[in-house]
C-alpha positions in Angstrom: -32.4 -29.2 -43.6 -30.3 -32.2 -42.7 -29.9 -33.1 -39.1 -26.6 -33.1 -37.4 -24.2 -36.0 -37.4 -21.9 -37.1 -34.6 -18.5 -35.4 -34.8 -15.3 -37.1 -33.7 -12.9 -34.5 -32.4 -9.3 -34.3 -33.5 -8.5 -34.8 -29.8 -8.2 -38.5 -30.5 -10.0 -41.6 -29.4 -9.0 -41.3 -25.7 -10.3 -37.8 -25.5 -13.5 -38.6 -27.3 -14.1 -41.4 -24.9 -14.2 -38.9 -22.0 -16.1 -36.1 -23.7 -19.6 -36.2 -25.2 -19.4 -36.0 -29.0 -20.4 -32.8 -30.7 -23.0 -33.3 -33.4 -21.5 -31.4 -36.2 -23.4 -29.5 -38.8 -23.9 -30.8 -42.3 -23.6 -28.2 -45.1 -26.7 -27.1 -46.9 -25.4 -25.8 -50.3 -28.5 -23.6 -50.6 -27.1 -21.4 -47.8 -23.7 -20.2 -49.0 -21.2 -18.0 -47.4 -19.3 -17.8 -44.2 -19.1 -15.7 -41.1 -15.7 -14.4 -40.0 -15.0 -15.0 -36.3 -12.2 -15.1 -33.8 -11.0 -18.1 -31.8 -10.1 -18.0 -28.2 -6.4 -18.2 -29.3 -6.9 -14.9 -31.1 -6.7 -16.5 -34.6 -9.3 -15.6 -37.1 -11.6 -18.3 -38.4 -14.6 -18.8 -40.6 -17.9 -20.4 -39.6 -20.2 -21.7 -42.3 -23.5 -19.8 -42.4 -25.2 -23.1 -42.9 -23.9 -24.2 -39.5 -25.2 -21.0 -37.9 -28.6 -21.6 -39.4 -28.5 -25.2 -38.2 -27.8 -24.0 -34.7 -30.6 -21.5 -35.0 -33.0 -24.3 -35.9 -32.1 -26.2 -32.6 -32.8 -23.2 -30.3 -35.9 -22.0 -28.6 -34.1 -18.6 -28.3 -32.6 -16.4 -31.0 -29.4 -15.9 -32.8 -28.4 -12.4 -33.7 -25.8 -11.5 -36.3 -24.4 -8.0 -36.9 -27.1 -7.3 -39.5 -30.0 -8.7 -37.3 -32.7 -6.5 -35.7 -31.9 -6.3 -32.1 -28.1 -6.9 -32.4 -27.1 -3.3 -31.6 -29.1 -3.4 -28.3 -28.0 -6.9 -27.3 -24.3 -6.2 -27.8 -24.3 -3.1 -25.5 -22.9 -3.3 -22.0 -23.8 -1.0 -19.1 -20.4 0.7 -19.4 -20.5 2.8 -22.6 -16.7 2.6 -22.7 -17.2 -1.0 -23.8 -18.0 -1.1 -27.6 -17.4 -4.6 -28.8 -19.0 -6.6 -31.7 -19.5 -10.4 -31.3 -19.7 -12.4 -34.5 -22.9 -13.9 -33.2 -25.1 -13.6 -30.1 -27.0 -16.6 -28.9 -30.0 -15.5 -26.7 -30.8 -18.5 -24.5 -34.2 -19.2 -22.9 -33.2 -22.5 -21.3 -30.4 -24.8 -20.3 -30.9 -26.6 -23.6 -30.1 -23.5 -25.6 -27.0 -23.0 -23.4 -25.9 -26.5 -24.1 -26.2 -25.9 -27.9 -24.3 -22.7 -27.7 -21.5 -24.2 -25.6 -21.1 -27.1 -28.0 -21.0 -24.8 -30.9 -18.4 -22.6 -29.3 -16.3 -25.5 -28.3 -16.4 -27.1 -31.8 -15.3 -23.9 -33.6 -13.0 -22.9 -30.7 -14.6 -19.5 -30.6 -13.7 -16.8 -28.2 -16.6 -17.1 -25.8 -18.3 -14.5 -23.6 -21.2 -15.1 -21.2 -23.6 -12.2 -20.5 -26.1 -11.9 -17.8 -26.9 -8.3 -16.8 -24.2 -6.7 -18.9 -23.1 -5.0 -15.7 -19.5 -6.0 -15.5 -17.5 -2.7 -15.7 -14.7 -4.4 -17.7 -17.2 -5.8 -20.3 -16.3 -9.4 -19.7 -19.8 -10.3 -20.9 -18.9 -9.5 -24.5 -16.1 -9.8 -27.0 -15.0 -8.8 -30.5 -15.5 -11.4 -33.1 -16.4 -14.3 -30.9 -19.7 -15.7 -29.6 -21.8 -14.1 -26.8 -23.9 -16.5 -24.9 -26.6 -14.1 -23.7 -28.6 -15.3 -20.7 -30.7 -12.2 -20.4 -33.9 -14.0 -21.6 -33.3 -16.8 -19.0 -35.1 -15.2 -16.1 -37.3 -16.3 -13.2 -37.3 -16.7 -9.4 -39.1 -19.3 -7.4 -39.2 -19.0 -3.6 -40.0 -21.9 -1.3 -40.9 -20.1 1.9 -41.1 -23.3 3.9 -37.6 -24.6 3.0 -36.4 -21.0 2.9 -34.7 -21.4 -0.5 -34.9 -19.5 -3.8 -34.3 -21.0 -7.3 -33.1 -18.2 -9.5 -32.6 -18.6 -13.3 -29.1 -17.7 -14.6 -30.1 -14.5 -16.4 -32.1 -12.9 -13.6 -31.3 -9.6 -12.1 -30.9 -8.8 -8.4 -34.0 -6.6 -8.3 -36.3 -9.5 -9.3 -34.7 -11.8 -6.8 -35.0 -9.2 -4.0 -38.6 -8.4 -4.8 -39.8 -12.1 -5.0 -38.0 -13.0 -1.7 -39.3 -10.0 0.1 -42.8 -11.0 -0.8 -42.4 -13.7 1.8 -40.4 -11.6 4.2 -37.2 -13.3 3.2 -33.9 -12.3 1.7 -30.6 -13.6 0.5 -27.5 -11.3 0.5 -26.8 -9.8 -2.9 -25.3 -6.6 -4.3 -26.2 -3.0 -4.1 -27.6 -2.2 -7.6 -30.8 -3.9 -8.6 -30.0 -4.2 -12.4 -26.9 -6.3 -11.6 -27.0 -9.9 -12.9 -27.3 -12.5 -10.3 -24.8 -14.7 -12.1 -21.8 -12.4 -12.3 -22.2 -11.0 -8.9 -22.6 -14.4 -7.2 -19.8 -16.3 -9.0 -17.3 -13.6 -8.1 -18.2 -13.6 -4.4 -21.1 -11.2 -3.9 -20.5 -8.2 -1.6 -23.6 -6.3 -0.5 -25.6 -4.5 2.2 -26.4 -7.6 4.2 -23.1 -9.5 3.8 -21.8 -8.6 7.2 -24.9 -10.1 8.7 -25.4 -13.2 6.5 -22.2 -13.6 4.5 -21.4 -13.2 0.8 -23.7 -14.4 -1.9 -21.5 -17.5 -2.3 -21.9 -18.3 1.4 -25.6 -18.6 0.9 -25.4 -20.6 -2.4 -26.8 -24.1 -1.9 -26.3 -25.4 -5.4 -26.0 -24.5 -9.1 -27.0 -26.1 -12.4 -24.2 -25.6 -14.8 -23.3 -26.4 -18.4 -19.5 -27.1 -18.4 -17.2 -26.8 -21.3 -17.8 -30.3 -22.5 -21.5 -29.5 -23.0 -22.6 -31.6 -20.0 -25.4 -30.5 -17.6 -24.2 -30.9 -14.0 -25.6 -30.0 -10.6 -23.0 -28.9 -8.2 -23.7 -28.9 -4.4 -22.1 -30.2 -1.2 -23.3 -33.7 -2.2 -23.0 -33.6 -6.1 -19.7 -32.6 -7.8 -18.5 -31.0 -4.6 -15.2 -29.9 -6.2 -17.2 -27.8 -8.8 -19.4 -26.5 -6.1 -16.4 -25.2 -4.1 -14.9 -23.7 -7.2 -17.9 -21.7 -8.5 -18.2 -20.0 -5.1 -15.7 -17.2 -5.9 -14.0 -18.7 -9.0 -16.2 -16.7 -11.4 -17.3 -18.0 -14.8 -14.2 -20.2 -15.2 -16.0 -23.5 -15.2 -19.1 -23.2 -17.2 -22.4 -21.4 -17.7 -24.7 -21.4 -14.6 -28.3 -21.8 -15.7 -29.8 -21.9 -12.2 -28.8 -20.9 -8.7 -30.3 -22.1 -5.4 -29.9 -19.7 -2.5 -30.6 -20.1 1.2 -33.0 -17.4 2.6 -33.2 -15.5 5.8 -36.0 -13.5 7.5 -35.9 -9.8 6.9 -38.5 -7.2 7.7 -39.8 -5.4 4.7 -38.3 -2.1 6.0 -34.8 -1.4 7.1 -33.3 1.9 8.2 -31.2 3.3 5.4 -30.4 6.0 2.9 -27.8 8.7 2.6 -26.3 11.2 5.1 -24.2 14.0 3.6 -21.6 16.3 5.1 -19.6 19.3 4.0 -16.5 18.2 2.0 -14.4 20.2 4.4 -15.0 17.5 6.9 -14.0 14.6 4.6 -10.7 13.8 6.3 -12.2 13.9 9.8 -15.1 11.7 8.7 -12.9 9.1 7.0 -10.6 9.0 10.0 -13.6 8.6 12.3 -15.0 5.7 10.2 -12.6 2.9 11.1 -13.3 3.3 14.8 -17.0 3.4 14.1 -16.7 0.1 12.2 -14.9 -1.5 15.1 -18.0 -1.0 17.3 -20.6 -1.9 14.7 -22.8 -4.9 15.0 -23.1 -7.2 12.0 -26.6 -5.8 11.1 -25.1 -2.4 10.4 -23.5 -1.4 7.1 -22.1 2.0 6.1 -20.1 2.9 3.0 -18.3 6.3 2.9 -18.1 8.0 -0.5 -16.2 11.0 -1.7 -17.2 12.4 -5.1 -16.1 15.2 -7.4 -19.1 15.8 -9.7 -18.6 16.8 -13.4 -18.2 20.5 -13.9 -16.7 21.3 -10.5 -20.1 21.8 -8.8 -18.4 21.1 -5.4 -16.9 18.0 -4.0 -19.1 16.0 -1.5 -18.7 13.4 1.1 -21.6 11.1 2.2 -22.4 7.7 3.7 -24.7 5.1 2.3 -26.3 3.2 5.2 -28.3 0.1 5.8 -29.3 -0.9 9.3 -31.2 -4.2 9.3 -31.5 -4.6 13.1 -34.4 -3.8 15.4 -35.8 -0.4 14.6 -36.0 0.5 18.2 -32.2 0.5 18.3 -31.6 2.5 15.2 -31.2 5.9 16.9 -28.5 4.6 19.2 -26.7 2.9 16.3 -26.8 5.9 14.0 -26.1 8.6 16.6 -22.2 8.4 16.4 -22.4 8.8 12.7 -24.7 11.8 12.9 -22.5 13.4 15.5 -19.2 12.8 13.5 -19.8 16.0 11.6 -22.4 18.6 10.7 -24.8 16.9 8.3 -26.1 19.1 5.5 -28.6 16.3 4.5 -29.9 13.4 6.5 -32.0 11.0 4.6 -31.7 8.1 7.0 -35.1 6.7 7.6 -37.3 3.6 7.5 -37.3 2.4 3.9 -38.4 -0.7 2.0 -35.4 -2.9 1.5 -36.2 -3.3 -2.2 -36.4 0.4 -2.6 -33.0 0.9 -0.9 -31.6 -1.8 -3.2 -32.7 0.4 -6.2 -31.3 3.6 -4.8 -28.0 3.4 -6.6 -29.4 2.2 -10.0 -28.4 3.8 -13.3 -31.5 5.2 -14.9 -29.9 5.2 -18.3 -30.1 1.6 -19.7 -27.1 2.4 -21.9 -25.1 3.5 -18.9 -22.3 6.0 -18.7 -18.6 5.6 -19.4 -16.7 4.5 -16.4 -13.3 3.2 -15.4 -12.6 1.7 -11.9 -9.7 0.3 -9.9 -10.1 -1.5 -6.6 -8.4 -3.4 -3.9 -9.1 -4.8 -0.4 -7.9 -3.1 2.7 -7.3 -4.3 6.2 -7.0 -0.8 7.7 -7.8 2.8 6.8 -4.8 4.8 7.8 -4.6 8.6 8.0 -2.1 8.5 5.2 -4.6 6.6 3.0 -7.3 9.2 3.9 -5.0 12.1 3.1 -4.2 10.7 -0.4 -7.8 9.9 -1.2 -9.0 13.4 -0.3 -6.1 15.4 -1.6 -5.9 13.7 -5.0 -9.7 13.9 -5.8 -9.9 16.4 -8.6 -12.9 18.0 -10.3 -13.1 18.0 -14.1 -15.5 19.7 -16.6 -16.7 16.4 -18.1 -15.7 13.7 -15.6 -16.9 12.7 -12.2 -14.2 11.4 -9.9 -14.9 9.2 -6.9 -13.6 6.9 -4.2 -15.6 4.7 -1.8 -15.2 1.9 0.7 -17.5 -1.1 0.6 -17.7 -2.7 4.0 -16.7 -6.3 4.6 -16.0 -8.0 7.9 -18.7 -9.5 10.1 -20.0 -12.8 8.8 -17.7 -12.6 5.8 -14.6 -12.8 7.9 -15.8 -15.8 10.0 -15.5 -18.1 7.0 -12.2 -19.8 6.4 -10.3 -18.5 3.3 -10.2 -22.0 1.8 -13.9 -22.9 2.6 -14.9 -21.5 -0.8 -12.8 -20.2 -3.8 -13.3 -16.6 -2.5 -10.1 -16.2 -0.5 -10.2 -12.6 0.7 -11.8 -13.2 4.1 -9.2 -11.0 5.8 -10.5 -7.8 4.3 -12.3 -5.1 6.2 -13.2 -3.1 3.2 -13.1 -3.0 -0.6 -11.7 0.3 -1.8 -12.8 1.5 -5.2 -11.7 4.6 -7.1 -13.0 5.6 -10.5 -14.2 8.0 -13.0 -17.6 8.4 -14.8 -18.5 10.4 -17.8 -21.6 11.0 -19.9 -22.1 9.2 -23.2 -20.9 11.0 -26.3 -17.4 11.7 -25.1 -15.3 9.7 -27.5 -11.8 10.1 -26.1 -11.7 8.0 -22.9 -7.9 8.2 -22.4 -7.9 11.3 -20.1 -10.4 9.7 -17.8 -8.6 6.4 -17.7 -5.2 8.1 -17.1 -6.6 10.2 -14.3 -8.1 7.1 -12.6 -4.9 5.2 -12.9 -2.9 8.1 -11.4 -5.5 8.4 -8.6 -5.3 4.7 -7.9 -1.5 4.9 -7.9 -1.7 7.2 -4.9 -3.5 4.6 -2.8 -2.7 1.2 -4.3 0.1 0.5 -1.7 -2.6 0.4 1.0 -4.5 -2.5 -0.6 -4.0 -6.2 -0.8 -5.6 -8.2 -3.6 -8.7 -7.1 -5.4 -12.4 -8.0 -5.8 -12.7 -9.9 -9.1 -16.1 -8.4 -9.8 -14.5 -5.0 -10.0 -11.4 -6.1 -12.0 -10.8 -4.0 -15.0 -7.3 -4.3 -16.4 -4.9 -6.7 -14.7 -2.4 -9.2 -16.2 -3.4 -12.9 -16.5 -0.7 -13.8 -14.0 -2.0 -11.3 -11.4 -5.6 -12.4 -12.0 -4.6 -16.0 -11.2 -2.5 -15.0 -8.2 -5.4 -13.1 -6.8 -7.0 -16.5 -5.7 -4.2 -16.7 -3.1 -3.9 -20.0 -1.5 -6.7 -21.5 -3.5 -5.0 -21.1 -6.9 -3.5 -24.6 -7.1 -6.8 -26.3 -6.3 -8.7 -24.1 -8.8 -6.2 -24.9 -11.6 -6.8 -28.6 -10.9 -10.6 -28.1 -11.2 -10.1 -26.0 -14.3 -8.1 -28.8 -15.8 -11.0 -31.2 -15.2 -13.9 -29.1 -16.4 -12.4 -26.7 -18.9 -9.0 -28.0 -20.1 -8.9 -25.8 -23.2 -9.9 -22.6 -21.4 -13.1 -22.1 -23.4 -14.3 -19.8 -20.6 -11.4 -17.3 -20.4 -13.2 -13.9 -20.4 -13.3 -13.6 -16.6 -10.7 -13.4 -13.8 -9.1 -16.2 -15.6 -7.8 -19.4 -14.1 -5.5 -20.8 -16.8 -5.4 -24.6 -17.1 -2.1 -26.3 -17.0 -3.0 -28.7 -19.8 -2.3 -26.3 -22.7 -5.5 -24.2 -22.7 -3.7 -20.9 -23.2 
């Protein structure tokens, strides 16, 4: 097969002088046919099959087309509500593969999705008719216990990172579900069980290796490309594909005190009204999330707290006593537990996931009116589970300036999420979505902004406004690194240079 020739873009001489040339594919007449695809603009287009085969020959990873073995598995997201079919999936095993995929996507102006763990509830890691850059084969964690840093490949999952770091008695703050992708969680901010003590994931991010929309490999840190380093810490996947993260690590004993404590649902209002005062008195090494849940089938609503205390074990009884005395526990599972086991305690055991729809927003206070609305509007359903929970912020998160990173919501004390979950096989999702939106409507007025990692359905304008005072700076950086908005399937920052 003929090798690729240099391609001069229709952008013109001045643009070509500033962007690396894409080496276009030469047609091989023995490979006829075209693949129908979709551009980022929404227009349909066709890609020569010969070009796809040429791309395949330059990868160490794989290309999957809709008729390829493995395509059906690769296209699936954790949320079974998401059922999209990319025109092609590029499974990358290294930064070189990512570069090839980005150049291909840019040349054909394809709608471009980037998948890590497939955990994003809104399915931003996939698309209909475009290209999926699948990082799931790009995994690996290397810990330097002397420098207290970890290098994490872009497709790695939190569980692998936690386990490798804990092998040295170290940790970096991450999320609360072990099969979450490191990339998506981190770039959106990174709330988790240790964030009050050590900050968000982005607050512990020393550097990234990233392939930007022009196909260039860049390292972004405080010393190299500092504008890009600032932007990726909360600006999501707007600026490129991160192939490697470097995190700062902190000492953590192998065991923390954690688990679940459950109370009768009749005490839900009292417990949720108790919770804000309890939070006011907490030290940063204590984390507790209250959850109210109406299980499918009307088996009985429940209220419980998910707890992680990472302080000295000798102080645990004193720290936990107010919570235990706040009601009459019907189950107390708070105990010494391996941190990596606690991190797996909320995992979804079905790799295909369940259907789910979420809405969320940050809160600065939990008022009695908010509590009343949450408890009174939680309804059981034969097939759907309904829920609401608070994810704790504050502590070290709030001691970082709102403009120190792209993540601007340092004011928040909690992230409130409401949602519904249902088992696979239920085809009509509209009743569950409608109920969740109605439930959210009863509490939305008590929230301010939203956590981009939980974003499901918001307008492009609202997504951009959610960066608050950092929006203007982010747009300028987007103009520099992704002026055509190649990376738009995220909490999108629209460039002001005509990228759509």
